[in-house]
C-alpha positions in Angstrom: -34.4 -30.7 3.6 -32.3 -34.1 2.8 -32.7 -33.2 -1.0 -30.9 -29.7 0.1 -28.4 -31.2 1.7 -27.7 -33.5 -1.3 -27.5 -30.5 -3.5 -25.4 -28.1 -1.2 -22.7 -31.4 -1.0 -22.3 -32.0 -4.2 -22.2 -28.6 -5.9 -19.8 -27.4 -3.0 -17.8 -30.6 -4.0 -17.7 -29.6 -7.6 -16.7 -26.1 -7.0 -14.7 -26.3 -3.8 -11.1 -26.5 -5.5 -11.7 -23.7 -8.2 -12.9 -21.5 -5.4 -10.0 -22.5 -3.5 -8.0 -21.6 -6.5 -9.5 -18.4 -6.5 -8.8 -17.5 -2.9 -5.4 -18.5 -2.9 -4.5 -16.6 -5.8 -6.4 -13.8 -4.7 -4.1 -13.6 -1.6 -0.8 -12.2 -2.7 -2.7 -10.2 -5.6 -4.2 -8.4 -2.9 -0.9 -6.9 -1.8 0.4 -6.8 -5.4 0.8 -3.1 -5.3 3.0 -3.3 -2.2 4.9 -6.6 -3.9 5.2 -4.8 -7.1 7.0 -1.7 -5.4 9.5 -3.4 -3.2 10.2 -6.0 -6.2 10.8 -3.1 -8.8 14.4 -1.2 -7.9 14.2 1.8 -10.4 10.5 2.5 -10.1 9.9 6.2 -9.7 8.9 7.4 -6.5 5.0 8.1 -6.3 3.2 11.4 -5.4 0.2 12.2 -4.5 -3.1 12.4 -6.1 -4.1 15.5 -8.2 -7.1 16.3 -10.1 -6.9 15.2 -13.7 -7.5 18.7 -15.3 -4.1 19.5 -13.8 -3.0 16.5 -15.1 -3.8 16.9 -18.5 -2.8 20.5 -18.4 0.9 19.2 -18.5 0.0 17.1 -21.6 1.8 19.8 -24.1 5.3 19.5 -21.8 4.6 15.5 -21.8 4.5 14.9 -25.5 7.3 17.5 -25.9 9.5 15.6 -23.4 9.0 12.3 -24.6 9.6 13.5 -28.4 12.6 15.0 -27.6 13.6 11.6 -25.3 12.4 9.1 -27.7 12.6 10.2 -31.2 11.7 6.8 -32.5 8.2 6.4 -30.6 5.2 7.2 -31.8 2.2 8.0 -29.4 -1.2 5.9 -30.0 -2.7 7.0 -26.5 -2.6 8.9 -23.1 -4.4 8.3 -20.0 -3.8 10.2 -16.8 -3.4 8.7 -13.1 -5.2 10.7 -10.6 -3.7 8.5 -7.7 -0.2 9.9 -8.4 -0.1 12.6 -10.9 1.7 10.6 -14.1 0.6 10.8 -17.7 0.7 7.2 -19.2 1.7 7.7 -23.2 1.0 4.3 -24.9 3.6 4.6 -27.7 5.1 2.1 -30.2 8.1 1.8 -32.2 7.3 4.3 -36.0 6.5 1.8 -38.6 6.3 -1.2 -36.1 2.9 -3.0 -35.0 0.7 -1.8 -31.8 0.2 -4.4 -29.0 -2.9 -5.4 -28.0 -3.3 -2.6 -25.2 -6.3 -0.6 -23.2 -5.8 2.8 -21.6 -2.5 2.1 -18.7 -2.8 -1.6 -19.1 -1.1 -3.1 -22.1 1.6 -2.2 -24.8 4.5 -0.3 -24.2 4.0 2.7 -21.9 6.1 5.7 -21.1 5.0 7.3 -17.8 5.5 11.1 -17.4 5.9 12.8 -13.8 4.1 16.1 -14.2 5.4 17.4 -11.4 9.1 16.9 -11.9 9.2 16.5 -15.7 10.5 13.1 -15.5 9.9 10.1 -17.9 10.0 6.1 -17.1 9.5 3.6 -19.9 7.7 0.9 -18.1 9.6 -1.8 -20.2 12.9 -0.6 -18.6 11.9 -2.0 -15.1 14.3 -3.8 -13.2 13.0 -6.6 -10.6 15.0 -7.4 -7.5 13.6 -11.0 -8.0 12.2 -11.9 -11.7 10.8 -15.4 -9.6 8.4 -13.1 -7.7 7.5 -11.3 -10.9 6.6 -14.6 -12.7 4.9 -15.9 -9.8 2.6 -12.4 -9.5 2.1 -13.1 -12.9 1.2 -16.6 -12.7 -1.1 -15.8 -10.1 -3.1 -13.0 -12.1 -3.5 -15.4 -14.9 -4.9 -18.1 -12.9 -7.1 -15.9 -10.7 -8.5 -14.0 -14.2 -8.7 -16.9 -16.5 -6.9 -20.1 -14.9 -4.7 -19.7 -17.8 -7.1 -20.7 -20.4 -7.9 -17.1 -22.1 -11.7 -16.3 -22.5 -12.7 -20.1 -21.9 -11.2 -20.3 -18.7 -12.4 -16.5 -17.5 -16.1 -18.1 -18.2 -15.2 -21.6 -16.6 -14.6 -19.9 -13.5 -17.7 -17.4 -13.5 -19.5 -20.7 -13.9 -18.0 -22.0 -10.6 -18.5 -18.7 -8.8 -22.2 -19.4 -9.9 -22.0 -23.4 -8.3 -20.6 -21.2 -5.3 -23.0 -19.3 -5.0 -25.5 -21.8 -4.5 -23.6 -23.7 -2.5 -23.1 -20.8 0.4 -27.1 -20.3 0.3 -27.7 -24.0 0.5 -25.3 -23.8 3.7 -27.2 -21.1 5.0 -30.9 -22.7 4.4 -29.3 -26.2 6.4 -27.5 -23.9 9.0 -30.4 -23.1 11.2 -31.9 -26.8 11.5 -28.4 -27.8 12.2 -28.1 -25.4 15.1 -31.3 -25.2 16.6 -29.9 -26.7 20.1 -26.1 -25.6 19.9 -24.5 -22.3 20.9 -23.2 -20.0 18.3 -19.3 -21.0 18.3 -19.3 -24.2 19.8 -16.6 -27.0 18.8 -17.7 -30.3 20.0 -14.5 -33.0 20.4 -16.6 -36.3 20.8 -15.5 -37.0 17.5 -13.5 -36.0 14.9 -16.5 -35.5 12.2 -18.2 -33.2 14.6 -15.2 -31.3 15.5 -14.3 -30.7 11.6 -18.2 -30.3 11.1 -18.3 -27.5 14.0 -15.5 -25.9 12.3 -16.9 -25.3 9.1 -20.0 -24.0 10.4 -17.7 -21.1 12.2 -15.5 -20.5 9.0 -18.7 -20.2 6.8 -20.4 -17.8 9.0 -17.5 -15.5 9.0 -16.5 -15.8 5.5 -19.5 -16.8 3.9 -20.9 -13.4 3.1 -17.6 -11.7 2.1 -17.5 -15.1 -0.2 -20.9 -14.5 -1.7 -20.0 -10.8 -2.6 -16.6 -11.7 -4.3 -18.6 -14.2 -6.4 -21.2 -12.2 -7.5 -18.9 -9.7 -8.2 -16.6 -11.9 -9.8 -19.5 -13.0 -12.1 -20.3 -9.3 -13.0 -17.1 -8.5 -14.3 -16.9 -11.2 -16.4 -20.3 -10.1 -18.0 -18.9 -6.8 -18.1 -15.6 -7.4 -20.1 -17.8 -9.1 -22.7 -20.2 -6.4 -22.5 -17.6 -3.6 -22.9 -16.0 -5.3 -25.7 -19.2 -5.4 -27.4 -19.9 -1.8 -26.5 -16.6 -0.6 -28.3 -16.9 -2.9 -31.3 -20.5 -1.0 -31.7 -19.4 2.4 -30.9 -16.3 2.1 -33.2 -18.6 1.0 -36.0 -21.0 4.1 -35.6 -18.2 6.2 -35.7 -16.8 5.1 -38.8 -20.3 5.5 -40.2 -20.7 8.9 -38.9 -17.2 10.0 -39.8 -17.1 8.3 -43.7 -16.9 11.7 -45.3 -13.6 13.0 -43.9 -11.9 17.0 -44.9 -8.2 17.0 -45.9 -7.9 19.8 -43.2 -4.9 19.7 -41.0 -4.7 17.7 -37.9 -5.3 19.6 -34.7 -3.0 18.7 -31.8 -3.7 16.6 -28.9 -4.4 19.6 -26.4 -6.6 21.2 -28.4 -8.6 17.8 -29.1 -9.0 17.8 -25.4 -10.1 20.9 -24.7 -12.7 20.4 -27.2 -14.2 17.6 -25.2 -13.4 19.0 -21.8 -15.6 22.0 -23.0 -18.2 19.7 -24.7 -18.8 17.6 -21.4 -18.0 19.5 -18.4 -19.6 17.1 -16.2 -17.5 14.3 -17.2 -13.9 13.3 -16.6 -11.6 12.7 -19.7 -9.6 9.3 -18.4 -8.2 8.5 -21.7 -7.4 9.8 -25.2 -6.4 7.8 -28.4 -4.9 9.4 -31.0 -5.8 9.2 -34.8 -4.2 6.8 -37.1 -4.6 5.9 -40.3 -7.3 3.5 -39.8 -9.3 5.7 -37.8 -9.1 9.5 -38.7 -10.5 10.9 -35.2 -9.7 11.1 -31.7 -11.2 8.6 -29.5 -11.6 9.7 -25.7 -13.2 7.6 -22.8 -15.2 10.0 -20.5 -16.8 9.2 -16.9 -18.4 10.1 -14.4 -16.2 11.8 -11.4 -15.0 9.2 -9.1 -15.1 9.4 -5.5 -11.7 8.4 -5.0 -8.6 8.7 -7.3 -8.2 5.1 -7.3 -12.0 3.9 -7.9 -12.7 2.3 -11.3 -14.7 4.9 -14.0 -16.9 3.8 -16.5 -15.6 5.0 -19.8 -18.1 6.0 -22.5 -16.8 6.9 -25.9 -16.7 10.2 -27.4 -15.4 10.8 -31.0 -14.0 13.7 -32.2 -13.0 14.2 -36.2 -9.1 14.3 -36.6 -9.4 18.2 -38.1 -11.8 19.2 -35.1 -14.5 20.1 -37.2 -17.8 19.1 -36.8 -19.6 18.2 -33.8 -18.0 15.3 -31.2 -19.9 11.9 -31.2 -20.8 10.3 -27.8 -21.9 7.1 -27.7 -23.4 5.9 -24.2 -23.3 2.6 -22.7 -26.0 0.0 -22.2 -28.1 0.9 -19.4 -26.9 -2.5 -17.5 -22.8 -1.5 -17.8 -23.4 1.6 -15.5 -23.6 -1.0 -12.6 -19.6 -1.9 -13.4 -18.5 1.0 -11.0 -20.2 -0.6 -8.0 -18.8 -4.1 -8.7 -15.6 -3.6 -9.8 -15.1 -1.1 -6.9 -16.4 -3.4 -4.5 -14.0 -6.7 -5.8 -11.0 -4.1 -6.4 -10.9 -0.9 -5.1 -12.5 -0.8 -1.5 -9.4 -1.9 0.3 -6.9 0.7 0.0 -5.5 0.8 3.6 -2.9 -1.6 4.5 -5.5 -2.2 7.4 -8.1 -3.1 5.6 -6.0 -5.6 3.0 -4.8 -7.3 6.3 -8.8 -7.9 7.0 -9.1 -9.2 3.6 -6.2 -11.6 4.0 -8.2 -13.1 7.1 -11.5 -13.5 5.4 -9.3 -15.3 2.6 -8.0 -17.6 5.0 -11.1 -18.0 6.4 -12.4 -18.7 3.1 -10.1 -21.1 2.4 -10.7 -22.7 5.9 -14.2 -23.4 4.9 -13.8 -25.2 1.8 -11.2 -27.4 3.3 -13.2 -28.2 6.1 -16.1 -28.7 3.8 -13.9 -31.3 1.8 -12.9 -33.2 5.2 -16.8 -33.5 5.9 -17.3 -35.1 2.6 -14.0 -37.5 2.6 -15.4 -38.5 5.9 -19.2 -38.9 5.0 -19.4 -42.7 5.7 -18.9 -41.6 9.6 -21.8 -39.4 9.3 -23.9 -40.9 12.4 -25.7 -38.4 14.7 -23.9 -38.1 17.8 -25.3 -36.8 21.1 -22.1 -34.7 21.5 -23.8 -31.4 21.9 -23.2 -29.7 25.2 -27.0 -28.7 26.7 -25.7 -26.4 29.0 -24.8 -24.0 25.6 -28.4 -24.1 24.4 -28.9 -21.0 23.2 -31.5 -21.2 20.4 -32.0 -17.2 19.2 -28.1 -17.3 19.1 -28.2 -19.4 16.1 -29.6 -16.8 13.9 -28.9 -13.3 15.8 -25.0 -13.8 15.7 -24.6 -14.7 12.2 -26.9 -12.5 11.2 -24.8 -9.7 12.7 -21.6 -11.3 11.1 -23.4 -11.0 7.9 -24.5 -7.4 8.2 -21.0 -6.1 9.2 -19.3 -7.6 6.7 -21.7 -5.7 4.2 -21.2 -2.3 5.6 -17.2 -3.1 5.5 -18.0 -4.3 2.1 -19.7 -1.2 1.3 -18.8 2.0 2.7 -15.2 2.6 1.8 -16.4 3.4 -1.7 -18.2 6.7 -0.2 -14.8 8.4 0.9 -12.8 8.4 3.8 -15.3 8.5 6.3 -16.0 5.2 4.9 -13.1 3.8 5.2 -12.5 4.7 8.7 -15.6 3.0 9.7 -14.9 -0.1 7.7 -11.3 0.0 9.6 -13.4 -0.1 13.0 -15.9 -2.5 11.8 -13.1 -4.7 10.8 -11.3 -4.6 14.1 -14.4 -5.2 15.8 -15.1 -8.4 13.6 -11.8 -10.1 14.1 -12.1 -9.3 18.2 -15.9 -10.7 18.2 -14.4 -13.9 16.1 -11.4 -14.3 18.9 -14.3 -13.8 21.9 -16.5 -16.1 19.9 -13.6 -18.9 19.9 -13.1 -18.3 23.7 -16.9 -19.5 24.7 
């Protein structure tokens, strides 16, 4: 047990500040949608969710409207957003160089509202406060890669691995330390015992969530590496497969979409990239239908010759990448309701408290003297493991069930409220 304690102490020390960085940068990002909506004064009103097929049906009207309103722009790709019924057109100036972009992220995006026919160039956004916009961008860069591109991303993934090790060793140490103490006890006979008890409480209520966030964060990094390699492989296969191109006229975007939709009726078409001088074929991303419009969908590449002749080429993703929707939805898309975001914010603050109290314990380690401060009247050996196990199981349910639709979101909200009550009740003992 002494060796485990030393491992826990030093591993925790190494990763503490980086885990604290992830939690504190994650807090504002949790409310990024609400903050951006408040801070963007000319943002078009959002509509309700629409089926992807209905959004794609407006592609001809959207293309015509964009061409007329922006005659100097060239369309590179089109992506529908099922959550608000918008078509995102990735564009560039004719003869200009395209910026790096993927689906609705990056580059110059012009949004077409299929309900109203209105167009909005996202580069024309006007912010209430440039400082708030810069702050949110900085939080995102720090949270994802510490401002150090791929090296920072991989380093944070390594810190997540150490964080999981820290929490697991802490769980191993918890039961022997609590064998004669009641769950939630806070002793005040010495400052070190006080901080130690608060560290245990914070770890119990935040530990499961922190492990899930770290594990899913590690997988997101692996996914980003794997999907990039998959795209390179798919493009190489397509270039070889379509090496011999005909000089037939290029079919329209709506006809190309119709071909792919008919070829893969069980899939959703989530993005379409138009042919270019370097690739004389349409590139589609198709995915299994999601439970909710805001869920992450794993796009697999399907290629169609620009002239429309021949069968499409479909390149499946490696089997391990099929786990990506679970982990990305777990990390990003399972707290859409405001009440759930508030509960997540409390978990973030509890995680920060776990880290800070652990740092205090390390700084005061020379005072590590066994005290007789335990109140024997509050001894309950079973509660030392029963109540933490209950918190862990309920947290797991809260994290997972929202990914299965409205009933799951309602259950998660109810259990979140119960966990808040349970924490307050434990603090009153």
